[in-house]
N, CA, C and O atoms as a CHARMM CRD file, in Angstrom:
* protein
*
  296
    1    1 MET  N    277.00800 232.27700 173.03000 PROA 1      0.00000
    2    1 MET  CA   277.67100 231.28100 173.84100 PROA 1      0.00000
    3    1 MET  C    278.68500 230.48800 173.00200 PROA 1      0.00000
    4    1 MET  O    279.75500 230.12700 173.49300 PROA 1      0.00000
    5    2 ILE  N    278.34800 230.22700 171.75800 PROA 2      0.00000
    6    2 ILE  CA   279.28200 229.51700 170.88700 PROA 2      0.00000
    7    2 ILE  C    280.53700 230.35200 170.67600 PROA 2      0.00000
    8    2 ILE  O    281.64500 229.81800 170.63000 PROA 2      0.00000
    9    3 LEU  N    280.36300 231.65400 170.54900 PROA 3      0.00000
   10    3 LEU  CA   281.51500 232.54300 170.39200 PROA 3      0.00000
   11    3 LEU  C    282.40400 232.49900 171.63600 PROA 3      0.00000
   12    3 LEU  O    283.62900 232.51400 171.52200 PROA 3      0.00000
   13    4 GLN  N    281.79500 232.44600 172.81800 PROA 4      0.00000
   14    4 GLN  CA   282.58100 232.35700 174.04800 PROA 4      0.00000
   15    4 GLN  C    283.37600 231.06000 174.09600 PROA 4      0.00000
   16    4 GLN  O    284.54800 231.06200 174.47300 PROA 4      0.00000
   17    5 PHE  N    282.74000 229.95000 173.71400 PROA 5      0.00000
   18    5 PHE  CA   283.44900 228.67200 173.70800 PROA 5      0.00000
   19    5 PHE  C    284.63900 228.72100 172.75400 PROA 5      0.00000
   20    5 PHE  O    285.73800 228.28500 173.09700 PROA 5      0.00000
   21    6 SER  N    284.41100 229.25800 171.55100 PROA 6      0.00000
   22    6 SER  CA   285.50700 229.27400 170.58500 PROA 6      0.00000
   23    6 SER  C    286.62800 230.21100 171.01800 PROA 6      0.00000
   24    6 SER  O    287.80300 229.88700 170.84600 PROA 6      0.00000
   25    7 LEU  N    286.28200 231.36100 171.57400 PROA 7      0.00000
   26    7 LEU  CA   287.32600 232.27500 172.04100 PROA 7      0.00000
   27    7 LEU  C    288.08900 231.69500 173.22200 PROA 7      0.00000
   28    7 LEU  O    289.30700 231.85000 173.31800 PROA 7      0.00000
   29    8 ASN  N    287.37300 231.02600 174.12000 PROA 8      0.00000
   30    8 ASN  CA   288.04300 230.41200 175.27200 PROA 8      0.00000
   31    8 ASN  C    288.98700 229.30000 174.85100 PROA 8      0.00000
   32    8 ASN  O    289.90500 228.96200 175.59800 PROA 8      0.00000
   33    9 MET  N    288.78900 228.73100 173.68700 PROA 9      0.00000
   34    9 MET  CA   289.68900 227.68100 173.20600 PROA 9      0.00000
   35    9 MET  C    290.80600 228.26400 172.34200 PROA 9      0.00000
   36    9 MET  O    291.96300 227.86300 172.46900 PROA 9      0.00000
   37   10 LEU  N    290.46300 229.21000 171.46400 PROA 10     0.00000
   38   10 LEU  CA   291.44500 229.70300 170.50000 PROA 10     0.00000
   39   10 LEU  C    292.45800 230.68400 171.07700 PROA 10     0.00000
   40   10 LEU  O    293.62600 230.66200 170.68800 PROA 10     0.00000
   41   11 VAL  N    292.03600 231.53000 171.98500 PROA 11     0.00000
   42   11 VAL  CA   292.95100 232.55300 172.51100 PROA 11     0.00000
   43   11 VAL  C    294.15500 231.93200 173.22200 PROA 11     0.00000
   44   11 VAL  O    295.28400 232.32400 172.93000 PROA 11     0.00000
   45   12 PRO  N    293.96400 230.97700 174.14600 PROA 12     0.00000
   46   12 PRO  CA   295.15500 230.38400 174.77400 PROA 12     0.00000
   47   12 PRO  C    296.05500 229.65600 173.78000 PROA 12     0.00000
   48   12 PRO  O    297.27900 229.70200 173.90000 PROA 12     0.00000
   49   13 ILE  N    295.45100 228.98500 172.80100 PROA 13     0.00000
   50   13 ILE  CA   296.26000 228.26900 171.80500 PROA 13     0.00000
   51   13 ILE  C    297.08100 229.25800 170.99400 PROA 13     0.00000
   52   13 ILE  O    298.27700 229.04900 170.79300 PROA 13     0.00000
   53   14 CYS  N    296.45500 230.33300 170.52500 PROA 14     0.00000
   54   14 CYS  CA   297.17800 231.31300 169.70500 PROA 14     0.00000
   55   14 CYS  C    298.26900 232.02800 170.49900 PROA 14     0.00000
   56   14 CYS  O    299.38200 232.21400 170.00800 PROA 14     0.00000
   57   15 LEU  N    297.94600 232.42600 171.72200 PROA 15     0.00000
   58   15 LEU  CA   298.94700 233.12900 172.52900 PROA 15     0.00000
   59   15 LEU  C    300.13500 232.23500 172.87800 PROA 15     0.00000
   60   15 LEU  O    301.28700 232.65900 172.78300 PROA 15     0.00000
   61   16 MET  N    299.85100 231.01300 173.27600 PROA 16     0.00000
   62   16 MET  CA   300.94500 230.10200 173.63300 PROA 16     0.00000
   63   16 MET  C    301.76400 229.71600 172.40200 PROA 16     0.00000
   64   16 MET  O    302.98500 229.58500 172.48900 PROA 16     0.00000
   65   17 SER  N    301.10600 229.53300 171.26200 PROA 17     0.00000
   66   17 SER  CA   301.83800 229.21600 170.03500 PROA 17     0.00000
   67   17 SER  C    302.72300 230.37800 169.61900 PROA 17     0.00000
   68   17 SER  O    303.86000 230.17000 169.19400 PROA 17     0.00000
   69   18 ALA  N    302.21200 231.60400 169.73600 PROA 18     0.00000
   70   18 ALA  CA   303.01500 232.78200 169.39800 PROA 18     0.00000
   71   18 ALA  C    304.22200 232.89100 170.32900 PROA 18     0.00000
   72   18 ALA  O    305.32500 233.21200 169.88800 PROA 18     0.00000
   73   19 LEU  N    304.01000 232.62500 171.60600 PROA 19     0.00000
   74   19 LEU  CA   305.12700 232.65600 172.55500 PROA 19     0.00000
   75   19 LEU  C    306.13900 231.56000 172.22900 PROA 19     0.00000
   76   19 LEU  O    307.34600 231.79300 172.28900 PROA 19     0.00000
   77   20 GLY  N    305.65700 230.37900 171.88800 PROA 20     0.00000
   78   20 GLY  CA   306.55600 229.29200 171.51000 PROA 20     0.00000
   79   20 GLY  C    307.34100 229.59700 170.24900 PROA 20     0.00000
   80   20 GLY  O    308.52700 229.28100 170.15400 PROA 20     0.00000
   81   21 TYR  N    306.67600 230.21400 169.27800 PROA 21     0.00000
   82   21 TYR  CA   307.35000 230.60700 168.03800 PROA 21     0.00000
   83   21 TYR  C    308.44800 231.63500 168.32200 PROA 21     0.00000
   84   21 TYR  O    309.55200 231.55200 167.78400 PROA 21     0.00000
   85   22 TYR  N    308.11700 232.60200 169.17900 PROA 22     0.00000
   86   22 TYR  CA   309.10100 233.61500 169.54600 PROA 22     0.00000
   87   22 TYR  C    310.31400 232.98500 170.23100 PROA 22     0.00000
   88   22 TYR  O    311.45800 233.31600 169.91800 PROA 22     0.00000
   89   23 LEU  N    310.04800 232.06700 171.17600 PROA 23     0.00000
   90   23 LEU  CA   311.15900 231.43200 171.88800 PROA 23     0.00000
   91   23 LEU  C    311.97200 230.53300 170.95700 PROA 23     0.00000
   92   23 LEU  O    313.19200 230.44900 171.09400 PROA 23     0.00000
   93   24 ASP  N    311.31100 229.86100 170.01300 PROA 24     0.00000
   94   24 ASP  CA   312.04400 229.06000 169.03400 PROA 24     0.00000
   95   24 ASP  C    312.98100 229.92700 168.20600 PROA 24     0.00000
   96   24 ASP  O    314.13100 229.55800 167.96900 PROA 24     0.00000
   97   25 ARG  N    312.49100 231.07300 167.76900 PROA 25     0.00000
   98   25 ARG  CA   313.32900 231.98300 166.98400 PROA 25     0.00000
   99   25 ARG  C    314.48800 232.52700 167.81400 PROA 25     0.00000
  100   25 ARG  O    315.61500 232.63600 167.33200 PROA 25     0.00000
  101   26 LYS  N    314.19600 232.86400 169.05900 PROA 26     0.00000
  102   26 LYS  CA   315.20900 233.47700 169.91500 PROA 26     0.00000
  103   26 LYS  C    316.32400 232.49300 170.26200 PROA 26     0.00000
  104   26 LYS  O    317.49900 232.86100 170.24800 PROA 26     0.00000
  105   27 PHE  N    315.96800 231.24100 170.57300 PROA 27     0.00000
  106   27 PHE  CA   316.96200 230.26900 171.00800 PROA 27     0.00000
  107   27 PHE  C    317.39800 229.30200 169.91000 PROA 27     0.00000
  108   27 PHE  O    318.26300 228.45900 170.14700 PROA 27     0.00000
  109   28 GLY  N    316.82000 229.40700 168.72300 PROA 28     0.00000
  110   28 GLY  CA   317.22500 228.55000 167.61800 PROA 28     0.00000
  111   28 GLY  C    316.75500 227.10900 167.76000 PROA 28     0.00000
  112   28 GLY  O    317.38500 226.19700 167.22500 PROA 28     0.00000
  113   29 THR  N    315.67400 226.90000 168.46400 PROA 29     0.00000
  114   29 THR  CA   315.12600 225.54600 168.62700 PROA 29     0.00000
  115   29 THR  C    313.94700 225.36100 167.67700 PROA 29     0.00000
  116   29 THR  O    313.55300 226.28600 166.96600 PROA 29     0.00000
  117   30 SER  N    313.38900 224.14400 167.67700 PROA 30     0.00000
  118   30 SER  CA   312.24100 223.89800 166.79900 PROA 30     0.00000
  119   30 SER  C    311.14800 223.08200 167.48600 PROA 30     0.00000
  120   30 SER  O    310.24100 222.59400 166.81200 PROA 30     0.00000
  121   31 PHE  N    311.20900 222.92300 168.79600 PROA 31     0.00000
  122   31 PHE  CA   310.22900 222.08300 169.47200 PROA 31     0.00000
  123   31 PHE  C    309.40700 222.82900 170.52300 PROA 31     0.00000
  124   31 PHE  O    308.40000 222.30500 170.99900 PROA 31     0.00000
  125   32 VAL  N    309.81600 224.02600 170.88700 PROA 32     0.00000
  126   32 VAL  CA   309.13500 224.75700 171.94600 PROA 32     0.00000
  127   32 VAL  C    307.71300 225.12000 171.53300 PROA 32     0.00000
  128   32 VAL  O    306.80200 225.10600 172.36100 PROA 32     0.00000
  129   33 ILE  N    307.51800 225.44500 170.25400 PROA 33     0.00000
  130   33 ILE  CA   306.18300 225.80500 169.78700 PROA 33     0.00000
  131   33 ILE  C    305.20600 224.64500 169.95700 PROA 33     0.00000
  132   33 ILE  O    304.03400 224.86800 170.26000 PROA 33     0.00000
  133   34 ILE  N    305.66400 223.43000 169.77000 PROA 34     0.00000
  134   34 ILE  CA   304.79300 222.25900 169.91900 PROA 34     0.00000
  135   34 ILE  C    304.38300 222.08700 171.37400 PROA 34     0.00000
  136   34 ILE  O    303.21800 221.82300 171.67000 PROA 34     0.00000
  137   35 ILE  N    305.33700 222.23600 172.27400 PROA 35     0.00000
  138   35 ILE  CA   305.04200 222.11000 173.70500 PROA 35     0.00000
  139   35 ILE  C    304.06500 223.19600 174.14200 PROA 35     0.00000
  140   35 ILE  O    303.10300 222.92200 174.86000 PROA 35     0.00000
  141   36 PHE  N    304.31600 224.42100 173.70800 PROA 36     0.00000
  142   36 PHE  CA   303.44300 225.52100 174.09300 PROA 36     0.00000
  143   36 PHE  C    302.07600 225.40400 173.43900 PROA 36     0.00000
  144   36 PHE  O    301.07600 225.80300 174.03700 PROA 36     0.00000
  145   37 PHE  N    302.00700 224.86600 172.22200 PROA 37     0.00000
  146   37 PHE  CA   300.70400 224.64900 171.57500 PROA 37     0.00000
  147   37 PHE  C    299.84400 223.71000 172.41500 PROA 37     0.00000
  148   37 PHE  O    298.67400 223.99900 172.66600 PROA 37     0.00000
  149   38 PHE  N    300.41800 222.59000 172.84800 PROA 38     0.00000
  150   38 PHE  CA   299.65300 221.64200 173.64700 PROA 38     0.00000
  151   38 PHE  C    299.30800 222.20400 175.02800 PROA 38     0.00000
  152   38 PHE  O    298.25200 221.89300 175.58000 PROA 38     0.00000
  153   39 ALA  N    300.19100 223.02600 175.58100 PROA 39     0.00000
  154   39 ALA  CA   299.87400 223.69000 176.85100 PROA 39     0.00000
  155   39 ALA  C    298.70000 224.65200 176.66200 PROA 39     0.00000
  156   39 ALA  O    297.82500 224.73800 177.52400 PROA 39     0.00000
  157   40 GLY  N    298.67700 225.36900 175.54700 PROA 40     0.00000
  158   40 GLY  CA   297.55700 226.26500 175.24700 PROA 40     0.00000
  159   40 GLY  C    296.27000 225.49500 175.01100 PROA 40     0.00000
  160   40 GLY  O    295.19900 225.93900 175.42300 PROA 40     0.00000
  161   41 ALA  N    296.36300 224.33700 174.34700 PROA 41     0.00000
  162   41 ALA  CA   295.18100 223.50700 174.12600 PROA 41     0.00000
  163   41 ALA  C    294.63500 222.97700 175.45000 PROA 41     0.00000
  164   41 ALA  O    293.42000 222.91600 175.64300 PROA 41     0.00000
  165   42 ALA  N    295.52100 222.59900 176.35300 PROA 42     0.00000
  166   42 ALA  CA   295.08600 222.13300 177.67200 PROA 42     0.00000
  167   42 ALA  C    294.42500 223.27100 178.45400 PROA 42     0.00000
  168   42 ALA  O    293.40400 223.06800 179.11000 PROA 42     0.00000
  169   43 ALA  N    295.00300 224.44800 178.38100 PROA 43     0.00000
  170   43 ALA  CA   294.41500 225.60200 179.07400 PROA 43     0.00000
  171   43 ALA  C    293.05600 225.95300 178.47800 PROA 43     0.00000
  172   43 ALA  O    292.12000 226.27200 179.21100 PROA 43     0.00000
  173   44 GLY  N    292.94300 225.89700 177.15700 PROA 44     0.00000
  174   44 GLY  CA   291.66300 226.16700 176.51000 PROA 44     0.00000
  175   44 GLY  C    290.61800 225.12900 176.86800 PROA 44     0.00000
  176   44 GLY  O    289.45500 225.46700 177.09000 PROA 44     0.00000
  177   45 GLY  N    291.02000 223.87300 176.92700 PROA 45     0.00000
  178   45 GLY  CA   290.09700 222.82200 177.33000 PROA 45     0.00000
  179   45 GLY  C    289.62500 223.01000 178.75700 PROA 45     0.00000
  180   45 GLY  O    288.45600 222.77800 179.06700 PROA 45     0.00000
  181   46 ARG  N    290.52300 223.42700 179.61600 PROA 46     0.00000
  182   46 ARG  CA   290.15600 223.70500 181.00800 PROA 46     0.00000
  183   46 ARG  C    289.18500 224.87100 181.08800 PROA 46     0.00000
  184   46 ARG  O    288.23000 224.83200 181.86400 PROA 46     0.00000
  185   47 ASN  N    289.42200 225.91600 180.28800 PROA 47     0.00000
  186   47 ASN  CA   288.51200 227.06300 180.26700 PROA 47     0.00000
  187   47 ASN  C    287.11000 226.64500 179.83400 PROA 47     0.00000
  188   47 ASN  O    286.11800 227.05400 180.43900 PROA 47     0.00000
  189   48 ILE  N    287.03400 225.83700 178.79500 PROA 48     0.00000
  190   48 ILE  CA   285.73800 225.39000 178.29300 PROA 48     0.00000
  191   48 ILE  C    285.04700 224.50300 179.32400 PROA 48     0.00000
  192   48 ILE  O    283.83800 224.61600 179.52400 PROA 48     0.00000
  193   49 TYR  N    285.79000 223.63700 179.96800 PROA 49     0.00000
  194   49 TYR  CA   285.21400 222.77300 180.99400 PROA 49     0.00000
  195   49 TYR  C    284.62500 223.59600 182.13400 PROA 49     0.00000
  196   49 TYR  O    283.50400 223.34400 182.57600 PROA 49     0.00000
  197   50 LYS  N    285.39000 224.58700 182.60800 PROA 50     0.00000
  198   50 LYS  CA   284.90400 225.42700 183.69700 PROA 50     0.00000
  199   50 LYS  C    283.66800 226.21200 183.27600 PROA 50     0.00000
  200   50 LYS  O    282.72700 226.35800 184.05500 PROA 50     0.00000
  201   51 MET  N    283.66900 226.71700 182.04400 PROA 51     0.00000
  202   51 MET  CA   282.52700 227.48200 181.57200 PROA 51     0.00000
  203   51 MET  C    281.29500 226.59300 181.42100 PROA 51     0.00000
  204   51 MET  O    280.18900 227.00400 181.77100 PROA 51     0.00000
  205   52 ALA  N    281.47500 225.39900 180.91100 PROA 52     0.00000
  206   52 ALA  CA   280.35600 224.47700 180.74900 PROA 52     0.00000
  207   52 ALA  C    279.80400 224.04400 182.09900 PROA 52     0.00000
  208   52 ALA  O    278.58700 223.95600 182.26400 PROA 52     0.00000
  209   53 MET  N    280.66600 223.77600 183.05900 PROA 53     0.00000
  210   53 MET  CA   280.20200 223.36400 184.37400 PROA 53     0.00000
  211   53 MET  C    279.47000 224.51000 185.08200 PROA 53     0.00000
  212   53 MET  O    278.50000 224.27200 185.80300 PROA 53     0.00000
  213   54 ALA  N    279.91800 225.72800 184.88500 PROA 54     0.00000
  214   54 ALA  CA   279.22900 226.87500 185.47900 PROA 54     0.00000
  215   54 ALA  C    277.84400 227.03500 184.85500 PROA 54     0.00000
  216   54 ALA  O    276.89400 227.41200 185.54200 PROA 54     0.00000
  217   55 ASP  N    277.72600 226.75100 183.56600 PROA 55     0.00000
  218   55 ASP  CA   276.43500 226.84700 182.89700 PROA 55     0.00000
  219   55 ASP  C    275.49200 225.74300 183.35800 PROA 55     0.00000
  220   55 ASP  O    274.29100 225.97300 183.50000 PROA 55     0.00000
  221   56 VAL  N    276.01400 224.57300 183.58900 PROA 56     0.00000
  222   56 VAL  CA   275.19100 223.44600 184.04300 PROA 56     0.00000
  223   56 VAL  C    274.68800 223.68800 185.46500 PROA 56     0.00000
  224   56 VAL  O    273.55900 223.32000 185.78900 PROA 56     0.00000
  225   57 GLU  N    275.50000 224.29500 186.30600 PROA 57     0.00000
  226   57 GLU  CA   275.14600 224.48600 187.70700 PROA 57     0.00000
  227   57 GLU  C    274.23400 225.67600 187.96100 PROA 57     0.00000
  228   57 GLU  O    273.82200 225.89700 189.10000 PROA 57     0.00000
  229   58 LYS  N    273.90400 226.46000 186.91500 PROA 58     0.00000
  230   58 LYS  CA   272.99600 227.58600 187.10300 PROA 58     0.00000
  231   58 LYS  C    271.62200 227.07400 187.52200 PROA 58     0.00000
  232   58 LYS  O    271.13300 226.08700 186.97300 PROA 58     0.00000
  233   59 PRO  N    271.00600 227.73300 188.48200 PROA 59     0.00000
  234   59 PRO  CA   269.65100 227.31900 188.83400 PROA 59     0.00000
  235   59 PRO  C    268.68900 227.70200 187.71300 PROA 59     0.00000
  236   59 PRO  O    268.77600 228.79100 187.14700 PROA 59     0.00000
  237   60 ASP  N    267.78100 226.79900 187.40900 PROA 60     0.00000
  238   60 ASP  CA   266.79900 227.06000 186.35900 PROA 60     0.00000
  239   60 ASP  C    265.71800 227.99400 186.88100 PROA 60     0.00000
  240   60 ASP  O    265.45200 228.06700 188.08100 PROA 60     0.00000
  241   61 ARG  N    265.10800 228.70000 185.95000 PROA 61     0.00000
  242   61 ARG  CA   263.97000 229.52700 186.31000 PROA 61     0.00000
  243   61 ARG  C    262.78800 228.63400 186.61700 PROA 61     0.00000
  244   61 ARG  O    262.62800 227.57900 186.00400 PROA 61     0.00000
  245   62 PRO  N    261.97400 229.03900 187.54400 PROA 62     0.00000
  246   62 PRO  CA   260.78100 228.22400 187.78600 PROA 62     0.00000
  247   62 PRO  C    259.84900 228.30700 186.58400 PROA 62     0.00000
  248   62 PRO  O    259.62200 229.38000 186.02500 PROA 62     0.00000
  249   63 ASP  N    259.33100 227.18400 186.21000 PROA 63     0.00000
  250   63 ASP  CA   258.42700 227.18500 185.06300 PROA 63     0.00000
  251   63 ASP  C    257.02600 227.59700 185.50000 PROA 63     0.00000
  252   63 ASP  O    256.76200 227.77100 186.69000 PROA 63     0.00000
  253   64 LYS  N    256.14000 227.75100 184.53700 PROA 64     0.00000
  254   64 LYS  CA   254.79900 228.25000 184.82500 PROA 64     0.00000
  255   64 LYS  C    254.01000 227.28600 185.70000 PROA 64     0.00000
  256   64 LYS  O    253.23300 227.72300 186.54800 PROA 64     0.00000
  257   65 GLU  N    254.19400 225.99000 185.51000 PROA 65     0.00000
  258   65 GLU  CA   253.43900 225.01700 186.29200 PROA 65     0.00000
  259   65 GLU  C    253.75600 225.12000 187.77200 PROA 65     0.00000
  260   65 GLU  O    252.85300 225.09700 188.60800 PROA 65     0.00000
  261   66 SER  N    255.03300 225.23500 188.09800 PROA 66     0.00000
  262   66 SER  CA   255.37700 225.32400 189.52000 PROA 66     0.00000
  263   66 SER  C    254.90700 226.63500 190.11000 PROA 66     0.00000
  264   66 SER  O    254.56900 226.69400 191.29200 PROA 66     0.00000
  265   67 LYS  N    254.87900 227.69800 189.30300 PROA 67     0.00000
  266   67 LYS  CA   254.41700 228.99100 189.80100 PROA 67     0.00000
  267   67 LYS  C    252.92100 228.93000 190.08000 PROA 67     0.00000
  268   67 LYS  O    252.45900 229.40300 191.11800 PROA 67     0.00000
  269   68 THR  N    252.17000 228.35300 189.16100 PROA 68     0.00000
  270   68 THR  CA   250.72800 228.27800 189.38100 PROA 68     0.00000
  271   68 THR  C    250.40400 227.33300 190.54700 PROA 68     0.00000
  272   68 THR  O    249.45700 227.57400 191.29500 PROA 68     0.00000
  273   69 LYS  N    251.17100 226.28400 190.69500 PROA 69     0.00000
  274   69 LYS  CA   250.95800 225.36800 191.80900 PROA 69     0.00000
  275   69 LYS  C    251.23100 226.08900 193.12500 PROA 69     0.00000
  276   69 LYS  O    250.48700 225.92700 194.09300 PROA 69     0.00000
  277   70 HSD  N    252.29700 226.88300 193.15800 PROA 70     0.00000
  278   70 HSD  CA   252.64900 227.62700 194.36000 PROA 70     0.00000
  279   70 HSD  C    251.57100 228.66800 194.67600 PROA 70     0.00000
  280   70 HSD  O    251.20400 228.85800 195.83600 PROA 70     0.00000
  281   71 GLU  N    251.07300 229.33300 193.64400 PROA 71     0.00000
  282   71 GLU  CA   250.03500 230.31900 193.86200 PROA 71     0.00000
  283   71 GLU  C    248.75800 229.68000 194.40700 PROA 71     0.00000
  284   71 GLU  O    248.03900 230.30200 195.18900 PROA 71     0.00000
  285   72 LYS  N    248.47100 228.44100 193.99800 PROA 72     0.00000
  286   72 LYS  CA   247.28600 227.74300 194.49700 PROA 72     0.00000
  287   72 LYS  C    247.42200 227.44300 195.98700 PROA 72     0.00000
  288   72 LYS  O    246.43500 227.47700 196.72200 PROA 72     0.00000
  289   73 ASP  N    248.64200 227.14800 196.43200 PROA 73     0.00000
  290   73 ASP  CA   248.87200 226.83400 197.83300 PROA 73     0.00000
  291   73 ASP  C    248.67400 228.06100 198.72300 PROA 73     0.00000
  292   73 ASP  O    248.28800 227.93200 199.88500 PROA 73     0.00000
  293   74 ILE  N    248.93100 229.22500 198.19000 PROA 74     0.00000
  294   74 ILE  CA   248.80300 230.45900 198.97800 PROA 74     0.00000
  295   74 ILE  C    247.37100 230.83600 199.00300 PROA 74     0.00000
  296   74 ILE  O    247.00900 231.84500 199.60700 PROA 74     0.00000
């Protein structure tokens, strides 16, 4: 899970930074990489947020106590 979190954060940052670097070289600018870096960081943060919220919303497995209590009722 830690690997998923790190990949979900690093991949958008690296891809957007590479795209920004390419566009800076192509157009002779020096600020596009910074804008794209922060856009990648925002996208990575959004990915991590969505992944964390999906993990929190998973239904838990019933524990042994509730299973034995349920079996007693039957």
